[in-house]
Every structure is written in C-alpha cells, then in structure tokens.
C-alpha positions in Angstrom: 35.1 -54.9 15.3 34.6 -51.9 17.4 31.2 -50.4 18.1 32.0 -47.3 16.0 32.8 -49.4 13.0 29.6 -51.4 13.4 27.6 -48.2 13.6 29.4 -46.9 10.5 28.7 -50.1 8.5 25.1 -50.1 9.6 24.6 -46.4 8.5 26.3 -47.2 5.2 24.0 -50.2 4.7 21.0 -48.0 5.5 22.1 -45.3 3.0 22.8 -47.8 0.2 19.3 -49.4 0.8 17.6 -46.0 0.7 19.6 -45.0 -2.5 18.4 -48.3 -4.2 14.8 -48.1 -3.0 14.0 -44.5 -3.9 14.4 -44.9 -7.7 12.4 -48.1 -7.6 9.6 -46.4 -5.6 9.7 -43.4 -8.0 9.5 -45.7 -11.0 6.6 -47.6 -9.5 4.7 -44.3 -8.7 5.3 -43.0 -12.2 3.9 -46.2 -13.7 0.8 -46.1 -11.6 0.3 -42.4 -12.5 0.7 -43.1 -16.2 -1.7 -46.1 -16.0 -4.3 -44.0 -14.3 -3.8 -41.3 -17.0 -4.3 -43.7 -19.8 -7.3 -45.3 -18.1 -8.8 -41.9 -17.5 -8.5 -41.0 -21.2 -10.2 -44.3 -22.2 -12.9 -43.6 -19.6 -13.6 -40.2 -21.1 -13.8 -41.7 -24.7 -16.2 -44.3 -23.5 -18.4 -41.7 -21.8 -18.6 -39.7 -25.0 -19.4 -42.8 -27.0 -22.2 -43.8 -24.6 -23.6 -40.2 -24.6 -23.7 -40.3 -28.4 -25.7 -43.6 -28.1 -28.3 -41.8 -26.1 -27.6 -42.8 -22.5 -27.9 -40.2 -19.8 -24.6 -38.6 -18.5 -24.7 -40.2 -15.0 -25.4 -43.7 -16.4 -22.5 -43.3 -18.9 -20.1 -42.3 -16.2 -21.1 -45.2 -13.9 -20.6 -47.7 -16.8 -17.3 -46.2 -17.8 -16.1 -46.2 -14.1 -17.1 -49.9 -13.8 -15.3 -50.9 -17.0 -12.2 -48.8 -16.4 -11.7 -48.5 -12.7 -9.1 -46.2 -11.2 -6.0 -47.8 -9.7 -5.9 -46.9 -6.0 -3.1 -47.8 -3.6 -4.0 -47.4 0.0 -3.1 -49.5 3.1 -6.6 -50.9 3.5 -6.7 -51.8 -0.2 -3.3 -53.5 0.1 -4.4 -55.5 3.1 -7.5 -56.7 1.1 -5.2 -57.9 -1.7 -3.3 -60.0 0.9 -6.5 -61.8 1.8 -7.4 -60.0 4.9 -10.7 -58.1 5.4 -10.6 -54.4 4.9 -11.2 -52.3 8.0 -14.9 -51.4 8.3 -15.9 -53.6 5.4 -19.5 -54.8 5.5 -19.7 -58.6 4.8 -23.4 -58.6 4.2 -24.4 -61.2 6.8 -25.1 -61.2 10.5 -24.8 -63.9 13.1 -28.1 -64.6 14.7 
C-alpha cells in the first residue's frame, strides 16, 4: 500500500469513529441533563414539604441536597471514581 492510501484509510477510520462517537456522547449528555432535571424537581418538592413541616429554609435545602445530590461530571470527579485521590482533597490526617 502506498503512503497516500494509508493516510486516506486512516482519515476515513478517524471520520467513522467521530461519526459513531458524537451521537453516543450526545445521548449520554441528554440522559445526564434529564436525570438532573428530574432530581431537581424532586428536590424542590422535598424542600416545599420540609418547609410545610416547619423546618427553616436553609435546613430544608441542605437536607434535600443531601438526599437528592446533583450529578456532576468533571475530570477530578471522574478520577475519584477510578479510585485515585482528587486533586487538592483533604484526607483529614497528617503525618507526624
């Protein structure tokens, strides 16, 4: 095979890979967005319910955020899911 054909095949392979990965990434992003939307609605309902029970607003919000956390995807969060420590994370102990 000539070098021109190799480059053409490599470019074609790259384009096919991108064409396959873009819809998958968009589907994943849409699912995360919808999950956060539904969690946010449940969080608001819980805050209203806790306010009706007599709790202060800031306490209700803290409880609702603890029960229904927001899904966040960031590189440092992803690294922590793989078992490594997050950058700048405080472990709570010091070597003496």
